[in-house]
N, C-alpha and C positions, 0 to 999 in steps of 0.2 A: 534589519533588526532581527536577532534570533528569537525563537519562541520563548526562551527563558526570560529575555528582557521584556516580553509582553505580559508576563505573569505579574499580576498586581501584588502590592504589599499585603493586601487583605488575604489573597489566595495563599501566599507564602505563610502567613501567620496561622491561617486555618490548617494548613498542612502540618505545621509545627504542633498545633494543639492536638491534631489527630494522632500524631506520632508520640504524644506525651512529652514533647520537648518545650518546656516553658509554657505549659497550657494556661496557667492563670494570667500570665503577662499577655499571651496572645489573645485570650478572650477579652481581656480588658481593653486592649488596643482596638480590636474589632468593634467592641461595643461603643467605644468613643468615636470611631470613624462613622458608625451608623448614626449615632446621635448628632454628629456634626452635619452629616448629609441631611438628616431630618430638619435640623435647625436652619440649614440653607434654604430648604423648601419653605419652611415657615416664614422666613424673612424675605421671601421673594417680593419684588416690586410690583405693585398693581397701580392701575390708573386711579388718580384721586377721584372721589365721588363728586359728581357735578351737582351743584346746589344753587338755585336762584338766590341772588343777594338782594336784600332790602335793608341796607344798613341805616341805622338812625343817623340823622344829620344835625350837626350843631348849627344853630341859627342865632340871629340877634335876640330872638324871643326865648331861647333855651334849646333843649335837645328835642327834636321832632322825630317820631317814628312814623314813616309813611305807611299808607294802606298797603296791605300785602295779602295775596291769597295763601291759605293754609292747606296743605295736603291733609287728607283724613287718614290717620294711622289705623283707626279701628272704629267699627260701628257695632253696637251691642244692644242688648235689651236693658240690663241693669249694669250701670257703671258705678263702681265703688272706688272712691278716691281716698287713699290712705290704707296701708297694709299693716297697721297695728292690730291689737287684739280685737277691737271693734270691727275694723275693716275685714279681717280674715273671717270672723264669724258671719258678717253680712254677706260676703261673697260666697262662702260655702252654702249658707242657707238659701240664697237666691238660686245658685246653680242646682242644688238638690231639688228645688221646686220646679225645675224643668225649663228655665229660661237661660238664654245666652248671657254670660256674665263676664265682665272684664274688671280686673283689679289693678289699680295704678299705685305704685309705691316709689318714693323718691330714693330710698336706699336700695341695696342689693339683697335685702333679706326682709322677712316678715317679723312682726312682734312689737315694733315701736318701742315704747318705754319698757315693756316687759323683757325684751331681749336687748335691743340696741341701747336702751337707757339703763339696763342691768337692774331694774326694779324687780328683783327676783322673787319677792314675797307676794303671793297671790292672795291679797286680803279681800274679805267679804264673801267667802265661799259658803258660809254657814250662818245660821241664826238659831236662836232659842224659840221654840214653838211648844207651848204647853209644858214648859220646863225641860223639853228634850232638844238635843242638838239635831238640827235638820239641815241637810245639804240644799242650798238654794241655787247654786250654780250647777246646772245640768245642761241638757241639750248639747250644742256644739262646744261650749266652753268646758262642760264636764267631760266630753269626749276627748278634748285636747289633754286634759289632766290625766285621763286614763291611759292615753297613748304614751305620755311621759312615764307613767308608772310601769309600763311594759318595756321601757328602754333602760339599759344598764347605767346606773349612776346619773339619772336624769331628774329625779324629783325626791323631795324629802317631806315626810309628814303628810302624805296623801292617803286619806282614809275617810270612810263615812263618819267616823266618830272623832275626826281631827279636822280642825278648821285651819285655813290659811297655810297651804303648803309652800315650799320654796323649790324653784326649779333651776336647772342649769341653762344659761342663755343659749349655748350652742345646740343643746338638745331641743330646746323650744323652737329654734329656727328650723331644725330638721322635721320636727313633728308638724309644724305649720306647712312647710313645703309639701309634705306628703298629703296632708289633709286637703290643701288647695288643689294640688295636682289630681288627686283621685276624684275630686268633685267636678273636674273638667273646666275649671276657671281659667280664662285667658289672662295671663299675667304680663304686665309691663313694669319691669324694674327700671331704676335709674331715670325716672321721669318725674319732673316736678310740675305739678299743676299750677300755672301762674295766672290763669284767668278762666272765665267761663265763656261758653258759646251760648248765645241767647237766641231764641225764636220768639220775637216779640218780648213779652214779659216773663217768658218761661225758659229756664235753663234747659239746654238739650245736649250739653257736652262740656268739655273743658279744653283749654289750650295747655299743651304740655311742652316743656323745653327739656332737651337732653342732647346727648352726643349726636343723635340723628337729626338734630335741628328742631325747629318749632313745628308742631303738628296739632291737629284737632283730633280729639277722641269723642265720639258721639254716643249718646245713650238715651233710651226712652225714659228711664227714671234714674236719677242720680242719688247716691248715698254719700253724704259728706262725713267721712271718717278720718279727716285730717287731724282731729284733736283741737286744732286752732280755729275751726270753722272757716277755713280759707274759701271754700266753694260757696257756702251760703252767703258769706259776706260779699264776695265778688258779684254774686247774683242780686244783691240788694235786699236780702232778708233782714228784718229787724233783729237786732241783737245788742248785747252790752259787752264791754271789754273791761277786764279786771287785771290788776297787778297781783302777782303771787310769787312765792319763793321759787327761784330757779337754781337748782343744784347740779351736782355731778357725782355719780356713783363710781366707786373703784373697788377692785378686788385685791385682797391681801393674800399673798402666798406663803407657804412654809409655816403656817400657823401651828401645825402639829409638831414642828421641830422647836418651837419656842419654849422657853422655860417660864411657864405661866406664874409659878410661885415667885420667881425673881421679879417678874414684871409687876406683880401685885405689890411687892415691897416698894417699887418705884411709883406706885399710885395708878398703874394702868390695869384696869380690871375688865375692860371691854375692847375686844379687837374686831368687833363687827358681828353681823348675823351669820348663822350657820348656813351652809350650802350642802348640796349632795356629796361634796368632796371634803373629807376631814381636814385636808391641808389648806383649804380655801375659805375665806370669809368675805362677805360683801359689806361694804361700808357706805352708808348714805351720807350725803352732805346737803343740808337744807338750802343754804344759799340765801341771798337777799331777795326781798320782794322787788320785782322789777318787771319791765315791759318785754314780754316774750315775742313781740312783733317788731322789735327794733333790732336790725342786724348789727348795728354798732355795739349795742348793749350785749347782745348774744356773743359777739366776738370778744368783748372785754371779759365777760364772765368765763368763757371757755379758757382763756389764757390764765386768768386769775385763779380759777378753781384747780387747774392742773398744777400750777405752782404751789398752791396751798397743800394739795394732796401729796406732792413729792416731798415737801418739807416735813409734813406729818410723818410719813413713812421713814424718812431719814432720822427723825427724832426717836421713833420707836426702835430703829436699828441701833441707835446709840445707847440704849438702855441695857443694863445687864439682863440677859434672858431673851432679848429681842434681836440679837445679832443675825439670826437666820431669816428674819422676815424680809419679804421683798414685795415691791409693788408689781402685782401680776399684770394689771391693765386698768385703764380708765375707760369708762363707757364712751362709745363713739357718738353718743347722742346726749345732749343736755337734758337735764331733768325738768322739763317745763311742766308745771302742774295745771295751770289754768291761764287762758288768755280770753278768747271770745266765748260767750254763752248765748245760745239761741233764745229768742223770744218765741215760745211755742204756743200752739193752740191751748195747751195746758202747761202749768208750771207746778212741779212737784216740790213740796216744802219739807223742811225738817220736821215740822209739827205733824204732817201727814205720815212721815216715816216712823216717828216715835210711837204713834198710836196704831201702826199697821193699817192705815186706812185702805179700805177695799174699793176697787174701781170696776165698773162693768166692762171697761176696755183694757183690762190688765194684759200686758204683753210680756211680763217677766217679773221677777222678784229679786230685790237686792238683799244681801246678807249684812250681818253686823260686822263692823270693822274688825273687832276683836273676837268675833264668833260668839259673843255672849249677850247680844242685844236682840231686839225683835226683827223679824223679817219685814220688808217694806215693798208692797206691790208698786209697779211702775205703769202708769197709764200711757196709752199709745200717743196721746196728744203732746207729750214732751219731745217726741221725735219730729213733729210736724210744724213747719213754720206757720206763723199766723196767717200770712197772705200768699206767700210764694208757693207756686205749684211745681210739680216735677221733681221734687227733692225731699229727702229725709235726712235727718242728722242722726249720728250714732257716736257713742263714746262720751268723753268728758265735756263735750260742748253742747249737750242737750239741755233742755229748759228746766232748770232747778233754781231754787232760791239760794242765797249766799250761804246759808247754814248747812245746806245739803251738798254743797260742792265737794267737800272733802271725802264724802262717801261715794258720790257718783263718779268721781275721777279714778277710782280704784279699778284694777284690772278685771276683777270679777264682774263688776257692774258694767264695764265697757263691753265685755263679752256678751252679757245679757242683752243690752240695748242694740249691739251690733247684730246679733241673731235676729231680733225682732225686726230691725230695719231692713235686713236683707230679705226676709220672708215677705214683709209687706210690699217691698218694691217689686218682688216677683209677682205677687197677686195683682198689683196695679197694672203691670204689663199684660198679664194674662186676661184680666177683666176689662182692659182698655179704659181705665179710669185713673183719676188723679190719686196720689197717695192718701190725701185727706178723705177720699171717698171709699177707701177699701172697706169691705164688709168685715167688721170686727169678729163676728162669729167664725167666718172662714179663716181669718188670720189666726185666731186662737186655736182652731182645729189643726191648722198646718203646723203651728209651733208645737203643740202637744205631739203631733205625729213625728216631729223631729226631735222629740225628747225633752223639750223645754219644760220648766216648772213654772206654773202660773198660780200657785197657792192652793 
């Protein structure tokens, strides 16, 4: 074979490019060949991962899952389950307090209903105190909002004299990624906590399922930030379960291109809530009161809500002035408002909140839903199960009465209780005590050191 025949097509093409002969074509072909070679490497065959099998067996008495050993995926000091607003605040608070912290999240991003549920309005950030508007969401939650304010196009109406800002969901995910990573939190995405690991009567970890199989993740103190109280319920903590509206949020695009005057003539005056982007609105859908712990019901609502949203947008597009409107996206996460509520050492009531009742063990302060009501201190006991040790609750599942549920489930309040739960869990680890035995004065000092507002 001659030396010419041994020259590759790539070498010929590069020579052509160097000589100025067909340079764009030559470079494109070379790039395509390099990409193909890279793709071949990426698609190389590897040996399947070996995994012990313990399949459930169908018997005359039903389906039986045999006993099986579980490999431990992670051991940590503070284990936070759920990466929504409460879970992120808890994990960052614990890590900053100097303990090993692991955060488990079933999706591939943080934020829960704030980002994945596209509940973009952060309600409850302020309250009226002595006739003046005061920011109650500070500490880690306030830091998150400030980070968003420093990102281009990430937040709307964020200021000391403005309550309840609106954030962009993708920016919120990025801000949370950065906050958690900088704090040194160990993160496990794509893990669903399906059960607890018990040491006698005390939870000491969770069982997680994911693409890697079933594993145990162990922790000295657990924080249940699942929103649904999945961990404390599995561990046997006393609680109640409620039905509530389950909706689905969507975003409407090209709003700035619509003819709003023509739409008004057709009786359409509201296209949704403002977002940081002029062309986009977010639209809430309350949905029916239903059981958020029933997978068949969740499946039905998911399908029904998407169909309803699609039809609504098509109706808007059929109206004069609405032709340019488009369905930008639907939230990847259903809008579950309430399911389980912890029975805590203390239960905070709406009456307590309305009169701004003070507590010696205050660990945070809630704001008014509309920014124009009183602030309401939150006692530590709402995070602590009546009898169960080794665990704290955070977020919308903490111990409140029926009338206060609507305020406690809001994002700002979830950030506040999450911050407190993470700090308390860290102190329990460092002081070798149960969460219910944490020194309140030390906890309050730590929270203030981390920027929290306690009234």
